[in-house]
N, C-alpha and C positions, 0 to 999 in steps of 0.2 A: 386349595391355593388363594390366597386372599383377596377379595375386593381390592383395586386400587383406582380411586374416581379421583378427578383434577377438584380440587375444594373450589376452586372459581365457576365452577358449571354448577355447582350442589343448589346456591340458591335461585337462579333462575329455575332449576327446574322443579323444587319442592314451588315455588310461585306458580308456574305453569299447573302443577297439580291443586293448587288451591282455587286456582281461576277454574278449573274445570270442574270443581267440587260445587262450587258458586254459581256456576250458568251453568244453562243446557250447550251442547256443541251448536246447534241453531242460533245462539249470541255469541259465540265467539268471531264473528266478522266484524262486532259492535265495540272492541274490546279497542282501547286504543290509550297510549302514553307506556306501554311497554318497551325494553329495550331489549334488543339482541346481539347475544354474545357471540360473536363470528372468529372462529380459528384462521388466519391466512400463515398458511405454513405448519410446519417449517419445510414442506414439500413443494410450495407454489413457487413456479417458475421467476416469478417477476421479485421474490426478494432473493435471488442469486445465490443462493447457497441455503444451509442449515437455519433461516430466522423464522424464528414461529411468534404472531400480534395476535395478541388478543385484544382483539377490536369491540369494542361495546357502542353499536351504531342505536340511534334514533332516525329511524326510515333509511337513508342513504347517509347521514351527517357521522360523522365520527364523534362520539364524547366521551371516549377514553379510549387510553393505546399502553397497551403493556407489553414490550417485545423479553421475549424469552430467548435466553443464549445459551449457549454451553452443550450443544449438541456436536459438536465439534471437537471438545476439547480434546485434547493428547499428551497435557502436563509438562510440555516444553521448558518450563521454565523450572521445573523440577528435577529432569530429566540432565540439565547445565550443570548441575551441582554434585552429577555425576560423569562429566566428561569434562577431558581437559578442553582447554580453549581452541583448539583447530580444529579437536572433534566435533565440536559444536556448530562449526559453520554451515554443514548439510543441512541442519535443522532450522538454519534460518532463512531458506529457501524455501520451506514451505510454512510460511509465514503470511505474508501477499505476496500468494506465488504466482502473482502477474506482472511483480517485478522483483524477482531474486536477485541480479544482480545490486540494487540498490539495497536490499536487506543484508547482501554479505558486506557491502561497503561498510552502512552503518556501522553493523555490529565488530569489524576489525577495529573501527575508529574509535569504538570505547575498550576495547582491550589497549588496544595501544596508546591511549590516553591514561590508563593503567599503568603502562609501564615504561609511559614518560617517552614514548617512542614518534607520538602523533605530528612533533613539528618538523624531524629530521628524516622523512619520507622523501625519497628520489623523486624529483621534479617529474619525470616520464610516468611513475607510479601514479600520482596524482592526478597527471593528465587523463590516463587513460581510464582510472578509476571516474572522473567526472563523464568523461564519454559514457561509461558503460551505464552511472545512474543517470545519465539524461534519454539514453536509448529506452531506460525501465519507464522511465515518466511516458514518453510518446507511445509505448507498448500496453502502458496500462490507461492512460486514457483513450487510445483509439478502442481499446476492449470495451471502456465505460462507456462511452460515447456509441460505439456501434449498439451495446445492448439496451441502451436507455433508448435510443431511436426506434429500435425493433419491441421493445415494453410498448412503446406509445404507437406503433404502427405503420415505421418507417423503415421496410425491409431492406429498401436499397443504401442504405447508409451503413446499414451490417455488412454488405457485400464490400462494399469499400475500403471500411475499416480494417475487417479480417485481412484484406490482402497485404496492406500495406503491414499488419502486425507479423505476417508470415515472413514478409522480408527482414526483418529486425530477427525473428527466430532463426532464419539463415544465418544472418550476421554474428547470433550467439553461439550457434554450435559450431561455426568456423572457428571462435575465438576460444572459445570454453569447452568442446565438445559434446555438450548436452543443449540441449532445446532450452528444455522448461526447469530443473533443475540444475542451475550451474556449478554451484561453489566454485566460483573463477577467484574470488579474493583472498588472502593468507596474509596473518598476522605479519605484519611489517611489509606486509608488498603484495606480490599478484603471483597466480599459481605458472604463469608463462606469459611471453611477451606477445604482442601482435604476431600475428603470421602473415607472409609478404602476401602482397594485394589487399588487405584487409582495407586498409585506407580508403584505398580507390572506390572500394564499393560503398563504403558509409559516405563517402563523399555522394556517391551516383543516388545513394539512396534518400539523401538529404535532399536533393533535389526532387524525387520523386515525390516524396510524401507531403512537400509544399502542397504538389499539382492538387493531390487529393485533399488535402486539407480544404484547400479554395471550393473545391467539388463540393464535400460535405457542407461547408458554409452557405453555399446557392443553395442545395438541397434543402436547408433546413433552417436557417436563423432568420428568413423572411418567410417561411411555410407559414400561410395561417393558422392549420391544423395544429403545428408546433408549437405554434406562438400561442396558442389558446389555449394550449395544454400545460403548460409549464409557465406562462408570464403571470404572476401575483399570483401564484402558489405555493406553497410553502416559503412563505416571509420567517426569514431567521433576522432578526434584528440586529444590532454591535453588541447592545446589552448582553441580548441573549448569547449571541455567538460567543463573548467571553467569557459569561459567566459558567456556560458548559464547557468551559475548555479546548473550542471544536480548535482543528487546525487545519494547514491544508487549503484545497480550493473554498472548503466550507466556512473557514475563516473569511478568507479573502473577499468571497464572493457578497458577503456583507459589507465590504467596504474598508474593511484593516489592512492595511498594508504590511504586513507580517511576514516575512520569508525567512527563516532560519538562513541560507543561504547569503539573505545579505543581512539580517542584522546580526547573526553571528558564524560570519565567513567562515569556513574550513577547506581542508582541502588548496587546489588554487582556485577556488571560487569570489574570493578579493580582488582578482586581475582580471575576473571576465566583464563584459559589457552585457548586461542585461534587465529588460524591465519586469517587476513584480506586476500583473494586471489584477483587478479590482473592480466589483462590482460598485450598485448605487443602490439596488431595492431589497439585493440579497433573497430574490425566491429563485425556484427553479431554475430560469432563462438564465439569471445571473452567472448561476454556477457553471450551466455549460457554456458558458461565455468565455469563462476563466480558463476553463478546461484547453477550449480553443486556443484562445490564445499563448496558453501555456507551450502547447506543443510546437508553436511557432518559434518560440523563444526558447525551447529545448534544442532545435535546429539550429540557432542563432548560437547557444554555447557548444555544441559538438562543433561547429564550423572551426570557430576560434580555437580550440584544443586542437585539432587535426592541423590547423596551418602554423600553431606553437609547441606541437608535440616536440620534447628534445632529443635527438637523436635520429631526426627522419623518420618517414615512412617506415622502414626494416630496419632500422636501428645500427647501420653499419659501424656507427662509432661506439657502441655497444654500452649504449647509456642503461646504469642500473635501473632493475625494476623493484628491487630489495634493500632493506635497510642491509649494510654492509656490519651485521651482527649473526655468528657463527651459535650462538646462543639464542636465540629467538627464530632466524629463519634457517631452512634446513639447508645440508652444506649440499655442494653439485655431487651430483651420482659417481662422477668418475674419481672426486677425491675420498669419497666414503668409501672405496673401493681399494684406495693404495696407501689413505691416510688413518694411524690410529687415532688421533684426534679427532676429525674430522667423522671418523666409524664411533667413537663415542657423543660426540654432540647429537648425532642421528637417533643413537639408541635413546636417549633422553628425553631428546624432545617427543619422540615418537612413544614413548612409555609414558613419559610425567609431565608431558606437555612444558609450555614456559613456565621460568622460575615468578610468576608476579610477585610485586613486592606487599605488603598489606596495606588495605587501605580502600576506601570508597569513592566511587565514581559516576557521574552520569553521563551521557553523550546523546543529544539529537540530531539527528539527520532529516531534511526535507524530503520526505519522500511521495511519489505520488500522491496517498491518500491523505497525508498531512503529517506529521511528526513521530517518527518513530525515535524511540530513545530506549536507551538499555543503560537501566542502573547495574552495576558490579559491588558487591560486597566481597574484598578479598582478606582471606585471612594469610596471605603468603603460598607458595605454591604454586601447581601446574591445575587447577580446577578453581574454579568459584565457589565462597561460601556461599553466597546466595546470587541468584540474576535476577532482576524484574525487567519485564520487557514491557515500556510503553506502549500500545500498541493505536494507531491511530483510528482505525474503524470500531472499536471498542467503544472510546471517547465521544466520535461521532454520534454512534446509535445510540448515546444517553439523553439526546435533544427528543429523541423521538414522543415520546409521553408527552412533552411541550409543545410538539411541532402539527403532530397529525390530528389532535382534535380542534372542531369544526371545520374541518375540509371534507368532501365527500369521499366514500369509497374508493370512487375511480380513481381519486387523483393519490391514491396512497401508492400507485406505482411509479407514477412520475418523481412522486417524494424520493423514494428508495432511489430511483434507478438517479437524482439528482446529489445525493449525499455518496454515491458509488463508494461501496464498503466490499471488506471481503470475509469472509465469515473464519477464514482458518487463521488470519490476523486478529481477530476479535475473539474469539475461544481460544488460542492459544493451546 
């Protein structure tokens, strides 16, 4: 069995051996200026996944930081080349697995843009998709803030946020049949309509979650320990945020008012009223405040969608949730069993997928972590020739070598928590 050594650690080991040869063991305490190389992760709990950070330390001050990713690589982009467009939907659940509903919607919109039907989605479908995306945003931020606070020592906040997140999972299970990996969206629409009574429970959740957000606000925002752990720590300037192509709360925390829901409205976002919170300093504290306010704005969006939902809560008027195209959406089951034409369409869609035209498209959606984009290169047929995923966590982590040096090692936990990344999405 051959030797496998980490190249990054050979030089410090040889330097230590040279020092031992030059001085005796009794004089080692007088050595000054040597740097310490420290592995943080890939199993450290505060890295929130399999992220390895190679830190070079001068005492407790970070001199150099090198993120090492790829431990969770699953080859999603290559898998997509051997799947029909519909078959790949469950794989999008596993990207940012804290917001699977939003991933489903972003991917479906990219394929629908390729098919040219993104502007013809039924209104009820658009409103339901927006509700799903905003529920996913609240769920992701609840987890992010809860774990962030727990990493910095505030256990009570974690209990509050997870209680509310459990209510979202109950709504997801009621709507999609699954709590975690939903696979709810379909190309051209949705897998099913809202169940009876779901709208009322969603309204109740909106009322309850605002109370808990205010409770977390009181526990953290003016808490002296929290403020000292986060204020003026991990400052990302406006210039750096743009240079490193950050997106989402990490970009807006640096004072840049850019939100794809406002800048390039999709679905029915252009008809809704909501604010885009931004920070002023760009530190960990600002990024926390941005996420807190985003949850309130998400509740505001959900309430508007529930009020304007075409067809009413239980859809007695029969408002459609799918585009009326039998070559894109599976036909009703009773027609498949009684009509030859529907049976043929069902067989073609399941075995070969939708017949997409040749071309290239890119669509980016405002996900909880930032801009989740899908680039699709089609040469026609039911499978993509090439699919590239622009994962916001991957891009946001690229600033760590610039951001971490100069901070104390105890600040790494606070900085990582403020960036709020998911390695399943980063490694793809």
